[in-house]
Each structure stands twice: as structure tokens, then as C-alpha cells.
C-alpha positions as CSV (number, residue, x, y, z in Angstrom):
1,M,-20.3,5.6,-28.5
2,S,-20.0,6.6,-24.9
3,L,-17.3,8.4,-23.0
4,T,-16.1,6.4,-19.9
5,K,-14.1,7.3,-16.9
6,Q,-11.2,5.2,-18.4
7,D,-11.4,7.4,-21.6
8,I,-11.2,10.5,-19.4
9,A,-8.2,9.1,-17.6
10,N,-6.5,8.2,-20.9
11,A,-7.0,11.8,-22.1
12,L,-5.5,13.2,-18.9
13,V,-2.4,10.9,-19.5
14,K,-2.0,12.2,-23.0
15,K,-2.4,15.9,-22.0
16,T,-0.5,16.0,-18.7
17,D,2.4,14.4,-17.0
18,L,0.2,12.1,-14.9
19,T,0.6,8.4,-15.0
20,Q,-2.3,6.1,-15.9
21,T,-2.8,5.2,-12.3
22,Q,-2.7,8.9,-11.1
23,A,-5.1,9.9,-13.9
24,L,-7.6,7.2,-13.0
25,V,-7.4,8.0,-9.3
26,L,-8.0,11.7,-10.1
27,T,-10.9,10.9,-12.4
28,N,-12.5,8.7,-9.7
29,Q,-12.0,11.2,-7.0
30,F,-13.6,13.9,-9.2
31,F,-16.8,11.9,-9.7
32,E,-16.8,10.7,-6.0
33,Q,-16.8,14.4,-4.9
34,I,-19.7,15.2,-7.2
35,I,-21.7,12.2,-5.9
36,E,-20.9,13.1,-2.3
37,T,-22.0,16.7,-2.8
38,L,-25.3,15.7,-4.5
39,S,-26.0,13.1,-1.8
40,K,-26.0,15.9,0.7
41,G,-28.7,17.6,-1.3
42,E,-26.3,20.3,-2.6
43,D,-26.1,21.4,-6.2
44,V,-22.9,21.1,-8.3
45,K,-22.0,24.0,-10.6
46,L,-19.3,23.4,-13.1
47,S,-18.4,26.7,-14.9
48,S,-18.6,26.6,-18.7
49,F,-20.2,23.1,-18.5
50,G,-23.5,23.1,-16.5
51,N,-25.2,22.5,-13.2
52,F,-26.3,19.3,-11.5
53,V,-29.4,20.2,-9.4
54,V,-31.1,18.1,-6.7
55,R,-34.9,18.4,-7.1
56,K,-37.6,17.2,-4.8
57,K,-40.5,15.4,-6.7
58,P,-43.7,15.3,-4.7
59,Q,-45.8,12.2,-4.2
60,R,-48.1,11.7,-7.1
61,P,-50.7,9.3,-8.6
62,G,-49.5,6.9,-11.2
63,R,-50.5,3.7,-13.0
64,N,-48.9,0.3,-13.3
65,P,-48.5,-0.1,-17.1
66,K,-48.9,-3.8,-17.0
67,T,-52.1,-4.1,-15.0
68,G,-53.5,-0.6,-15.3
69,E,-53.8,-0.5,-11.5
70,E,-53.6,3.0,-9.9
71,V,-50.6,3.4,-7.5
72,I,-49.1,6.2,-5.5
73,I,-45.6,7.1,-6.6
74,N,-43.6,8.1,-3.5
75,A,-42.0,11.5,-3.1
76,R,-38.3,11.4,-4.0
77,K,-35.2,13.4,-4.8
78,V,-33.8,13.3,-8.4
79,V,-30.7,14.9,-9.9
80,T,-31.2,16.9,-13.1
81,F,-28.6,18.5,-15.3
82,K,-28.8,21.8,-17.1
83,A,-26.2,22.5,-19.7
84,G,-24.3,25.8,-19.5
85,P,-24.3,28.3,-22.4
86,K,-20.9,27.1,-23.7
87,L,-21.9,23.4,-23.7
88,K,-25.3,24.2,-25.3
89,S,-23.6,26.1,-28.1
90,V,-21.1,23.3,-28.8
91,T,-23.8,20.6,-28.8
92,Q,-26.2,22.7,-31.0
93,K,-23.4,23.1,-33.6
94,G,-22.9,19.4,-33.7
95,N,-26.6,18.8,-34.6
96,N,-26.5,21.0,-37.7
């Protein structure tokens, strides 16, 4: 099962005085702000949750898995996520 933006909005409605529409707008704006910040190449740090970090991956040699042909994989930027200590401890408890 996956958590969706709609699920987050529904939880906000239950825990606050927001309407369904307000909660969905707030949820969408929250994620839009994260996307906008990352697209500028800036990191996003969410206390007690984790960090979204923009990394530069250099150009590198690769191989087409279908043909075996060697190709060059272009340099690119990727977003990585590193869980914070509180999130790590919660997820590790769930695995035991």
C-alpha cells in the first residue's frame, strides 16, 4: 500500500479544522515548494524527517543491456533522500 497526496489531505482534514479542498491545496503547495526548491539545485531539509539532496552524477561509460553495445551515459543531476535519525529509528522498529 502507498500513501498518496489525497491520503495526506484526508489526514489533515481529520486532525485540523481544514476543509477537504483547503487540505488538498495545502498538500499540493507543500510538494510544489519542494519541487521548486530542488529544481533550483537547492537541498530540502525537513527536521525529524530527512534531507532531499541534489547530486551531480558525472558522465560515465555504460552498456545497453539488450545489445551489449557500449554507450556513454550523460552527466545529470539526481535527487537522493537521506532519512533523519527519528525516521530511521521508526522504520527500523517496523522491520523487527
